[in-house]
N, C-alpha and C positions, 0 to 999 in steps of 0.2 A: 594144380595152380593154388597161389600164394593169395592169403585173404585178402590183400590190396590188389591184385588183379582182380577177386571175384568183387569185392567193392566199385573197383571200377566199371566191371559189366553189367552189374545191379543200375549202376547212374546211368549206365548207357543207353539199358532195357526199359526204365522206370519215364528217361525222356522220350526214348522212339516213340511208347506208349501213350504218352501225355501228345508228345505232336501230334497224331493222330485223331485224339479224343479229341482234341481244339479243335482240326478240322471239321471234322464230324459236327458240331457244336454250331460251329459258323455258316454251316452248310443247310444244315437241318430245319433251323428257323431264323426270323431278323433276330439279330444280338440284341440282349437285355442289354444294361446297364451292369448287372454284374459280371459278365462274360466280358463287354467294352474295358472294363476296372482289371480283369485279367492279363486281358489281350495288350494293352496301356502299361502294364509293368514288366513285360516279357522281358528281358535283358539279354541278346548274344554271349555265347561263354568270350573268354580270354580279354587280352590286350591288344591284341596283336590287331593290322590293318582287315577290317572286316572280309570274311569271302565270301560268295552268292547267298549263301541263309544267312548268314550273319544281319547279312546287310538285307536281306526281305523282310529277316524278324524285326529289326527296329523300324523301317519303316513301319512295317505294319504296325506294330506297337506305335508310334506318329499317329498315325492314321483311326487309330481309337480312340484319341484324345479328344475329348470334346463337342463329341460325334450326337447332335441331334436326332432321339428314338425313333420321333415318327419318320424323318427324311429317312433313315433306313431302313426302316418300315415297307415303307415305298421301294427303296432304288430291292428291298430283298424280292418284292411281292411284281416287281418288274423285268429283274432278272428270272427270276424261276416260278412263278407261276399264272402272270400275266390276264390276257384275259382271253382265255381259250389255252392258250401257250405262253409259258414265257420266252423271255429271249434266247436262254439259256437252257437246256435239257439235261439233267443230272442224272440221268438213268443209261446203265450202262448197255444195256441189249438197242439201244437207239443209237448211239454211238457206232460199234458193232454191225449193226444189221441195217439200220436205218426203219425199224421200226419197234416199237415199244411191247412188251411182254414174249418178246421171242426167247428163239433156242439157248443164248447164255444167259438170261433168266430162269431157266429151267436148269440147264449144268448147274448153276451157284447155287440154287436150292437143293441139288442133291450132296452139292461138295458141303454145305453147311452143314445139312441133317447128319450127313458125315463125320463133322467136327464136332458134332453134341449141340449144336447150335439150335435153337427152336422159335418160329416166329411168332412173337407175340400179339396172342388178341385182339390189341386196342390201336394195332401198328394198320393205317392206312396204305404208307408207301411201299411200292415193291421193295423185293431186296437190293437190286443191284444199286437202288441210289447210292451215290455217292458218300454220303452223309454215313447211311448205314454199313458199308463197306469198311468206312473208316474206323467205326465205332467198331465191328466184327476186331478188324484187324489189331484195334487197340489191347481186346480184350485177351486175344489171342497172342499177345507179348506180355499182357501182365498175367494172362493164365498159365507161364511157361511153356507155352504150342511148343514142337520143336521146329528150329532155325528150316529142315527140311519141310516139314511143313508151310511155313512162313513160306518160305522160296517159293511152292507150287502154290500156295491160295494169292501170292504176290505177282505171281508169272500169268495163271491162268486167268485171273478176275480183273485186275487194276492195271499193268503194266500196257495195257495195249490198247488202252483209250482214257482214263482220267487224263494224259498228258495234253490230250486234245480240246475234253472239259476243259481243262486250266486255259489253254489258249481260245477256248470262243472266248470262257468269264474273262478273263483280264481285257478280250478287243471289244467283249460288248455295249452297246450305245450308252445301256443306264449305268455302267460299274463305276464307282468311283471308290467305297470304298472295298467294294469286293475286287476291284484290280488285284488290291496289295492282300487279299487273301489266295488271287489266282498266284501271283508273283512265288508268293511263302510256298505254296501247293509244288509249283514248277520247282522251287529249289529245293521244296525237303524229297520228294518223290528219286528227284534225278539222285539225291544222296543216299537214299534206301535203294535203289536200283542198283548202286554200284555197293553198299553194304552187304544185301543178299550175294551178292554176286564175288562178292570176295567172300564169303564164307559159305561156299557150296563146296 
């Protein structure tokens, strides 16, 4: 592989890791100003007519500008926390079985241990929270886990439910800014599915 090919591959992996890290940050908690500033500066690549992902990224960037932090925190709380339960459930086990803390979470924990990930003692959320899964996958890419390991993890723990999660998020009654997060998530995961299939 030439030096130019290596640089292209490295840039590709940095982009993938940063996109997953961004989704993790947006879903982990209500965004603070620094994160909104970062999102508002996102620029789709290329000068051609925007594809689905580029258009979703541009709309997310535009939606992040001038946001009121208190309103955004209320939106996040309504969507994900609520009184007892938010409008959208961000846990894989619930989407796959209809219940929390079920077998998919146990399977995920086993695979995380096998991959060398340990649960932080100050973490309250189960590991099948969408933000946690995106954070893990970002680290897998950044730390050069093999594409075969990425493919297995994506197919086993992500592909089967995250599309439904983002669909629910995009259509939720309280979703305003998060409609754009959902659209970006759908477009990015579609590209990732194709990318990982292409390299299988």
